C-alpha positions as CSV (number, residue, x, y, z in Angstrom):
1,M,-231.3,-104.9,-53.4
2,K,-229.2,-108.2,-53.9
3,M,-229.2,-108.5,-50.3
4,I,-233.0,-108.2,-50.1
5,V,-233.4,-110.5,-53.0
6,G,-231.1,-113.0,-51.4
7,L,-232.9,-113.0,-48.0
8,I,-236.3,-113.5,-49.7
9,I,-234.9,-116.6,-51.2
10,Y,-233.2,-117.8,-48.2
11,I,-236.3,-117.4,-46.2
12,T,-238.6,-119.1,-48.6
13,H,-236.7,-122.2,-48.2
14,S,-235.5,-122.0,-44.6
15,Y,-238.4,-120.8,-42.7
16,P,-241.2,-122.9,-41.3
17,A,-245.0,-121.8,-41.7
18,Y,-246.0,-119.0,-39.3
19,E,-247.8,-120.3,-36.3
20,A,-250.4,-118.1,-34.8
21,F,-250.3,-117.2,-31.0
22,T,-252.8,-115.5,-28.7
23,T,-252.7,-112.9,-25.9
24,D,-255.9,-114.6,-24.1
25,P,-254.8,-114.7,-20.6
26,S,-257.1,-117.8,-20.1
27,R,-254.2,-119.7,-21.8
28,L,-251.7,-118.8,-19.3
29,N,-250.8,-120.2,-15.9
30,R,-252.9,-118.0,-13.4
31,S,-250.8,-119.2,-10.3
32,L,-249.4,-115.8,-10.0
33,F,-251.1,-112.6,-10.7
34,H,-249.9,-109.2,-11.9
35,Y,-251.8,-106.6,-9.9
36,R,-251.4,-102.7,-9.9
37,K,-252.5,-100.3,-6.9
38,S,-255.3,-99.3,-9.4
39,I,-256.5,-100.6,-12.6
40,H,-255.8,-97.4,-14.3
41,D,-252.2,-97.2,-12.8
42,V,-249.0,-97.1,-15.1
43,P,-246.1,-98.4,-13.4
44,T,-242.9,-96.0,-13.0
45,Y,-239.4,-97.3,-13.4
46,K,-236.1,-95.4,-13.5
47,L,-233.6,-95.8,-16.3
48,D,-230.1,-95.2,-15.6
49,L,-228.4,-93.8,-18.4
50,D,-225.1,-94.0,-16.7
51,L,-225.1,-97.9,-16.9
52,P,-224.0,-99.8,-19.9
53,P,-226.8,-100.0,-22.5
54,K,-227.2,-103.8,-22.2
55,Q,-228.1,-103.4,-18.4
56,R,-230.5,-100.7,-18.3
57,W,-233.6,-102.5,-18.8
58,K,-232.9,-105.7,-16.9
59,H,-234.6,-104.7,-13.6
60,I,-237.6,-103.7,-15.5
61,F,-238.3,-106.9,-17.5
62,A,-238.0,-108.7,-14.1
63,D,-241.6,-107.6,-13.4
64,F,-243.1,-108.7,-16.9
65,N,-244.1,-112.2,-18.2
66,S,-241.8,-112.8,-21.2
67,T,-244.2,-115.8,-22.5
68,Y,-247.0,-113.2,-22.7
69,L,-244.6,-110.6,-24.5
70,K,-243.7,-113.0,-27.1
71,E,-247.4,-114.0,-27.7
72,G,-248.4,-110.5,-27.9
73,I,-245.7,-109.6,-30.4
74,N,-246.7,-112.5,-32.5
75,D,-250.2,-111.3,-32.5
76,M,-248.9,-108.0,-33.9
77,F,-247.1,-110.1,-36.6
78,M,-250.3,-111.9,-37.6
79,H,-251.8,-108.2,-38.8
80,V,-248.8,-107.6,-41.0
81,E,-249.6,-107.9,-44.7
82,P,-248.8,-109.8,-46.7
83,R,-248.3,-112.4,-44.4
84,E,-245.4,-114.3,-46.5
85,A,-243.5,-111.0,-45.5
86,I,-243.5,-112.1,-41.8
87,P,-240.2,-114.1,-41.9
88,L,-238.5,-111.6,-44.0
89,I,-239.3,-108.6,-41.6
90,R,-237.8,-110.9,-38.7
91,K,-234.5,-111.6,-40.9
92,L,-234.2,-108.0,-41.9
93,A,-234.9,-106.8,-38.4
94,S,-232.0,-108.8,-37.1
95,Y,-229.6,-107.4,-39.7
96,I,-230.8,-103.8,-39.2
97,T,-229.3,-103.7,-35.8
98,Q,-226.0,-102.8,-37.8
99,Y,-227.7,-99.6,-38.9
100,L,-229.3,-98.4,-35.8
101,P,-227.6,-96.1,-33.1
102,Y,-225.2,-98.2,-30.9
103,E,-227.1,-97.4,-27.5
104,Y,-230.5,-98.4,-28.7
105,A,-229.0,-101.4,-30.6
106,E,-227.2,-102.6,-27.3
107,E,-230.2,-102.0,-25.2
108,M,-232.3,-104.2,-27.4
109,I,-229.7,-107.0,-27.5
110,G,-229.8,-106.6,-23.6
111,I,-233.5,-107.1,-23.6
112,A,-233.3,-109.9,-25.9
113,E,-231.0,-111.8,-23.5
114,V,-232.9,-110.9,-20.4
115,T,-236.4,-112.1,-21.9
116,G,-235.6,-114.7,-24.5
117,I,-237.6,-113.1,-27.0
118,G,-236.0,-113.1,-30.5
119,L,-233.8,-110.0,-31.7
120,G,-235.7,-109.6,-34.8
121,D,-239.0,-109.4,-32.9
122,I,-237.7,-106.7,-30.5
123,V,-236.5,-104.7,-33.3
124,F,-239.8,-105.1,-35.3
125,V,-241.6,-103.5,-32.0
126,N,-239.1,-100.7,-32.1
127,L,-240.2,-100.2,-35.8
128,M,-243.7,-100.3,-34.7
129,Y,-244.6,-96.7,-35.8
130,E,-242.9,-97.4,-39.1
131,A,-244.4,-100.5,-40.0
132,T,-248.0,-100.0,-38.3
133,T,-250.2,-97.1,-37.5
134,F,-251.1,-95.1,-34.5
135,K,-254.3,-94.9,-35.9
136,Y,-256.4,-92.3,-33.8
137,C,-253.9,-90.4,-31.7
138,T,-255.1,-86.9,-30.5
139,S,-252.4,-84.3,-29.1
140,I,-253.4,-80.8,-27.7
141,I,-251.3,-77.8,-26.7
142,T,-253.2,-75.2,-24.5
143,E,-252.2,-72.0,-23.0
144,N,-254.4,-70.6,-20.2
145,A,-254.8,-66.9,-19.2
146,D,-251.7,-66.8,-17.0
147,G,-249.4,-68.2,-20.0
148,T,-249.2,-71.8,-18.6
149,I,-248.6,-74.2,-21.3
150,Y,-250.1,-77.6,-21.0
151,H,-249.9,-80.5,-23.3
152,S,-252.3,-83.3,-23.2
153,R,-252.6,-86.6,-25.4
154,N,-254.8,-89.6,-26.1
155,L,-252.8,-92.7,-27.6
156,D,-255.0,-95.0,-29.6
157,F,-253.7,-98.2,-31.1
158,E,-255.2,-101.8,-31.8
159,F,-254.1,-104.7,-29.5
160,T,-255.5,-102.7,-26.5
161,V,-255.1,-105.4,-23.8
162,F,-251.5,-106.5,-24.9
163,L,-250.0,-102.9,-25.0
164,S,-251.8,-101.7,-22.0
165,Y,-250.0,-104.7,-20.2
166,C,-246.7,-103.2,-22.0
167,L,-247.5,-99.6,-20.8
168,I,-245.0,-98.2,-18.5
169,N,-243.6,-94.8,-17.5
170,V,-239.7,-94.4,-17.4
171,E,-237.9,-91.6,-15.5
172,F,-234.5,-91.2,-17.4
173,V,-231.7,-90.6,-14.9
174,K,-228.4,-89.1,-15.4
175,N,-225.7,-88.3,-12.7
176,N,-228.3,-89.5,-10.2
177,K,-230.8,-86.9,-11.5
178,V,-234.2,-87.4,-13.2
179,I,-233.7,-85.5,-16.3
180,A,-236.9,-86.8,-18.5
181,R,-239.9,-88.9,-18.3
182,G,-241.8,-90.7,-21.1
183,D,-244.2,-93.5,-21.9
184,H,-242.9,-96.7,-23.2
185,F,-244.5,-99.8,-24.7
186,I,-241.8,-102.4,-23.7
187,P,-240.0,-103.9,-25.3
188,N,-239.8,-100.7,-27.5
189,V,-237.0,-98.3,-26.1
190,G,-238.0,-95.4,-28.0
191,L,-240.4,-92.8,-27.1
192,N,-243.8,-91.5,-28.4
193,T,-244.7,-89.0,-25.5
194,G,-242.7,-87.7,-22.9
195,I,-241.2,-84.6,-20.9
196,N,-237.7,-83.0,-20.8
197,Y,-237.8,-81.6,-17.3
198,G,-238.4,-77.6,-17.2
199,R,-237.8,-77.2,-20.9
200,F,-240.5,-78.7,-23.3
201,T,-243.0,-81.6,-23.7
202,L,-243.2,-83.7,-26.9
203,S,-245.9,-86.3,-28.5
204,V,-246.0,-88.3,-31.8
205,N,-248.9,-88.6,-33.9
206,Q,-249.2,-90.7,-37.1
207,R,-249.3,-89.4,-40.4
208,S,-250.4,-91.5,-43.3
209,H,-247.1,-93.2,-44.7
210,G,-248.1,-95.6,-47.3
211,A,-246.7,-99.0,-47.3
212,W,-244.8,-100.4,-44.5
213,W,-242.2,-101.9,-46.6
214,M,-241.1,-98.5,-47.9
215,N,-240.4,-97.4,-44.2
216,L,-238.7,-100.7,-43.2
217,L,-236.4,-100.3,-46.3
218,A,-235.7,-96.7,-45.5
219,A,-234.9,-97.6,-41.9
220,I,-232.4,-100.0,-43.3
221,F,-230.7,-98.2,-46.0
222,Q,-231.1,-94.3,-45.1
223,R,-228.6,-94.1,-42.3
224,K,-229.0,-90.3,-42.1
225,A,-232.9,-90.7,-41.6
226,N,-234.1,-91.1,-38.0
227,I,-236.3,-93.8,-36.3
228,I,-239.2,-91.9,-35.2
229,G,-239.0,-93.3,-31.6
230,F,-235.2,-92.9,-31.3
231,L,-235.3,-89.4,-32.5
232,S,-238.2,-88.6,-29.8
233,R,-235.9,-89.9,-27.1
234,D,-232.7,-88.4,-28.1
235,V,-234.5,-84.8,-28.0
236,L,-236.3,-85.5,-24.7
237,V,-233.1,-86.7,-22.7
238,N,-231.0,-84.0,-24.3
239,Q,-230.1,-81.4,-21.6
240,S,-228.8,-78.7,-24.0
241,L,-232.1,-78.3,-25.7
242,D,-234.8,-75.8,-24.9
243,F,-238.3,-75.5,-26.6
244,K,-236.7,-73.3,-29.6
245,S,-233.7,-75.7,-30.0
246,A,-235.9,-78.7,-29.8
247,L,-238.2,-77.4,-32.4
248,N,-235.4,-76.7,-34.7
249,V,-234.1,-80.3,-34.4
250,L,-237.2,-81.8,-34.9
251,T,-238.2,-79.5,-37.9
252,T,-234.6,-80.1,-39.8
253,A,-234.3,-83.8,-38.8
254,K,-234.9,-86.3,-41.5
255,V,-237.0,-89.3,-40.5
256,V,-238.0,-92.7,-42.0
257,A,-241.8,-91.9,-42.1
258,P,-244.2,-89.1,-42.3
259,V,-245.2,-87.8,-38.7
260,Y,-246.7,-84.9,-36.7
261,F,-244.5,-83.9,-33.8
262,I,-246.5,-81.6,-31.1
263,I,-244.2,-79.9,-29.0
264,G,-244.9,-77.6,-26.0
265,G,-242.8,-75.3,-23.9
266,I,-242.7,-73.2,-20.8
267,N,-243.3,-69.8,-22.0
268,S,-246.3,-68.0,-23.4
269,G,-246.7,-69.0,-27.2
270,E,-244.4,-72.0,-27.0
271,G,-246.3,-74.5,-28.7
272,A,-246.3,-75.9,-32.3
273,I,-247.3,-78.9,-34.4
274,I,-244.6,-80.0,-37.0
275,T,-245.9,-81.8,-40.1
276,K,-243.3,-83.9,-41.9
277,D,-242.7,-86.0,-44.7
278,R,-239.9,-88.3,-45.0
279,S,-237.3,-86.0,-46.2
280,S,-238.6,-82.8,-45.2
281,T,-240.8,-80.5,-43.1
282,V,-244.2,-79.7,-44.8
283,D,-245.5,-77.2,-42.2
284,V,-244.9,-75.8,-38.9
285,W,-248.1,-74.5,-36.9
286,H,-247.4,-72.2,-34.0
287,L,-249.7,-71.6,-30.9
288,H,-250.2,-68.0,-31.6
289,D,-250.3,-68.3,-35.4
290,R,-254.1,-67.4,-35.6
291,P,-257.2,-67.6,-33.9
292,P,-258.2,-69.0,-31.5
293,R,-254.4,-68.7,-30.3
294,W,-254.8,-70.4,-27.3
295,Y,-254.8,-74.0,-28.3
296,I,-253.8,-76.0,-31.4
297,L,-254.6,-79.6,-31.9
298,E,-253.5,-82.5,-34.0
299,T,-255.4,-85.8,-34.9
300,N,-254.1,-87.8,-37.8
301,Y,-254.8,-85.4,-40.5
302,D,-253.1,-82.2,-42.0
303,H,-254.5,-79.4,-40.2
304,W,-255.4,-77.3,-43.3
305,E,-257.3,-80.1,-44.9
306,P,-260.9,-80.8,-43.2
307,A,-261.0,-84.0,-41.1
308,P,-263.2,-86.8,-42.6
309,D,-266.7,-87.1,-41.6
310,A,-266.0,-90.8,-40.6
311,D,-263.5,-89.7,-37.9
312,N,-263.9,-86.1,-36.9
313,R,-262.2,-86.2,-33.5
314,R,-260.8,-82.8,-34.3
315,G,-264.5,-81.3,-34.5
316,A,-265.4,-83.0,-31.3
317,A,-262.2,-81.5,-29.5
318,I,-262.5,-78.3,-30.8
319,K,-266.1,-77.9,-29.5
320,A,-265.0,-79.2,-25.9
321,L,-262.1,-76.8,-26.0
322,D,-264.0,-73.8,-26.9
323,A,-266.7,-74.6,-24.2
324,I,-263.9,-74.6,-21.6
325,G,-261.9,-71.3,-22.6
326,P,-258.4,-70.0,-21.8
327,K,-259.6,-68.8,-18.4
328,Y,-260.3,-72.0,-17.0
329,V,-258.4,-74.7,-18.8
330,D,-256.2,-77.1,-16.8
331,L,-255.2,-80.6,-17.0
332,D,-258.2,-81.9,-15.0
333,L,-260.5,-80.1,-17.5
334,L,-258.7,-81.7,-20.6
335,Y,-258.8,-85.0,-19.1
336,N,-262.6,-84.7,-18.1
337,N,-264.2,-82.6,-20.8
338,V,-262.1,-83.0,-23.9
339,L,-260.0,-86.3,-23.9
340,S,-262.7,-88.3,-22.2
341,T,-265.3,-86.9,-24.8
342,T,-266.4,-89.6,-27.6
343,P,-265.0,-89.8,-30.4
344,V,-261.8,-88.2,-29.0
345,F,-262.0,-91.1,-26.4
346,N,-262.9,-94.5,-28.4
347,Q,-262.5,-98.1,-28.3
348,Q,-258.9,-98.0,-29.1
349,T,-257.8,-95.4,-26.6
350,I,-255.1,-97.0,-24.6
351,S,-253.7,-94.1,-22.5
352,T,-254.0,-90.5,-21.7
353,T,-251.1,-88.5,-20.7
354,L,-251.0,-85.0,-19.2
355,M,-248.0,-82.9,-19.0
356,C,-246.7,-79.2,-18.1
357,A,-243.1,-78.8,-18.9
358,A,-242.8,-75.8,-16.4
359,K,-244.5,-78.0,-13.6
360,P,-243.0,-81.5,-14.1
361,K,-244.6,-82.9,-11.1
362,L,-248.1,-82.7,-12.8
363,Y,-247.0,-85.4,-15.4
364,K,-249.7,-88.2,-15.2
365,V,-250.5,-91.2,-17.5
366,K,-253.4,-93.3,-17.0
367,K,-254.7,-96.6,-18.7
368,R,-258.4,-95.9,-20.1
369,H,-260.7,-98.8,-20.6
370,V,-262.0,-100.3,-17.3
371,E,-262.7,-103.6,-19.0
372,T,-259.4,-103.8,-20.6
373,A,-257.7,-103.0,-17.4
374,K,-259.5,-105.9,-15.5
375,Q,-258.3,-108.3,-17.8
376,L,-254.6,-107.1,-17.1
377,I,-254.8,-108.2,-13.5
378,K,-255.3,-111.8,-14.9
379,I,-252.2,-112.1,-16.6
380,P,-249.6,-113.9,-14.6
381,M,-246.4,-112.4,-13.5
382,K,-242.8,-114.0,-14.7
């Protein structure tokens, strides 16, 4: 606590007033443009886990505009309340690299070196779940009539243009073999969605978690508690885990903020939603626990409580799933008939991911809003 007080006094006297930035593409040099094969495509990169951590992301950031990334992160800081806390966050974020797992800290340091983005800002982005809110995510586990498990999710957030630009898909390589795959919002090195090839799939949904500063302090001082994105990545790249053991890891792990973990396997019945507080697991809902027994879904509310009338994505998704039924359900129908249905699909839906642990080649991630995607092609390359 003395360190916190000291930092507040230091920052109050040492930091200049916060200057607002914008991610408006019209402010940027348009001499070079960042095009994709399709406006909905998400670029895929390989991340070699056998490389030293500082070198792993270098080739990826060669394709991105560091100036735009810096301005986007500043925009995110503008939405932190109270505003006076912004310098404190940056200062504390720089300090907490001492408390983070070695490989992730080294990866972030390497990203800071190659992009010129402040290390404190990069660490803040890696605490995005803890410091902000994935407001309207939807994750669904389904089992069709032949026992195939499908996992689908919409990821919703503010800053849709900026985060759509930052969205990449990463194939994790070990010993020259792709072992896992997941969605990243650079410069975040953690994961909120992914697949451990041939074993299980995982997504993260926000659970109401109170004041951001409680999560930040927990991240600093509770060394035995896990940062959400780092824990998810650890599990997804761990080749010794299957569905049951991964479920056990996520159920028993301590985390720095409340969360929903949604996990799907390769065998009939292998699906679960884990509801967690910071220090304990509140509930585990298994796919076959109760009717309808072929799907479970999570938005951002405890499943045993009614969803609020103002945000009943759960009700809309249930209606759409019931109309499909287990005989016909597949990833295409989940995309078109469920995850593209209002309000499951909404103005803050950045991406949709479709996964099947038993069939890794079916993995797809797409950016959603056409108008947002059109703005992205106007953002200059590095």
